[in-house]
Phi, psi and omega in degrees: 000131178294158178294129182257152179296150178294149177275141174296153184301321180294322179292318179296318179297317181299318179295315182295327179290332174285308185296330182245029178304143183302320185266313188246009182272181177295151176282166178301319180291326177293320177297316178304312183296315183290322176298320178297319182299323183262005175075035179250131182288131177275090190287330184225070188292350185254355183269179179311140188306311185291325178291322177300312180294319179299313181298320180295314183288320179295320179298316180293318181297318179295327182289316187256348178061037172219158181262010186299325188291329176294318178297318178299318180297314180297315180304319180285323180291333186256016176303121185306329181300335178291343190243022182304319181264357181224060182299330179295326178293320177300313182295321179297313181292319179300313181296316179298317179294324181293330173289311183296323183275346185301325182289340180263351179087032178229163172208160178261122181282175179295337178272007176086357182268147179275136178224169180284152172206177178290150180281147172254148180242355181235154177297319181300316180295320180294316181295327180296337178297334186251010185280048184296314181293321178298314179295323178297316180295321177297316182293335179273001179075032178302140183302140183298334179292332176289311181295329182303323187263349185222024182300314182299317181292323178293319179297331179269002184057033180268081188299318183303305182282334176298315179295316180301312182293324180294319179291319176299325178295324177295317178298319179296321179295320177299320179295317180294321182285329185264336184083006180272163179242007182279188185209167173061215184299323179300314179299310184298311184295328177287315182296318186254022175304140177273342180274320179220066185289150172263322174239137177239126181275353175206195183281347179057033184262338182242166178300323180297316181291322176296322179295321179295318178301314179295321181296319177297318178298314180297322179297316181293319177299320178295320179298314180295319183285320186267338186242304185291313185298314177297318181289334180284333187250341182252142176291152184293345177289338181247349179235097187288146174225084180297160182302315183296322176297318179298316179300317180295317179297316180299324178296317178296315180297320179297319178300314181295319179299323179292326175296320178293327178303323184263008183279164180236136176276127183275000000 
């Protein structure tokens, strides 16, 4: 490998914060092993993981005046074989690294190796490099009301908060359409009451149509109870939101928004 330019401290810090993230980063023992593999001294093994990695990489870079060792570390950390049983973890790290590396003119390929790319000079441009889930949702025709409330979180692949904001956005749309100020089950049951509805998703003239109205209400109550309430009250470290779960939730929310598109205010 040819000698590479040194990374700026901010760029190096951004990479280390991804690789040593508290929730999805490398473990302390993995950092120890990988530093040993590339011949970098672990100068501060007892401090916070990302600072520990930063100090080790910065120290080596200052010593040899090349940026090669950071690339070597990433290449070893992102070997696909490490992620056979955790592909979502690979994608999370790859996306995070692609944002962090964008300012230096590098990216992580699907085979886990770092390669050259054009440099980014803005945060927006760098984040767009990693907006895989956002692009996937757009390509699937996700309702614009879903994307409206969680675009920033989707671009960051922040599934936990993307889902939370999308569900909160659905509640806000119900309030705007109904004129009510309540929330949760109270809001839903009032809006979609079959006896005195505020919004009707159909003509409510047959048992089938009444059943559909009730079903949408039950679905929304379930969404608030099973998805929004736990994510609103529990930290993401204890309430997991895998990518596939997020995709499924967005599909349900998109379906409900389309029902609201065709609803009538009584």
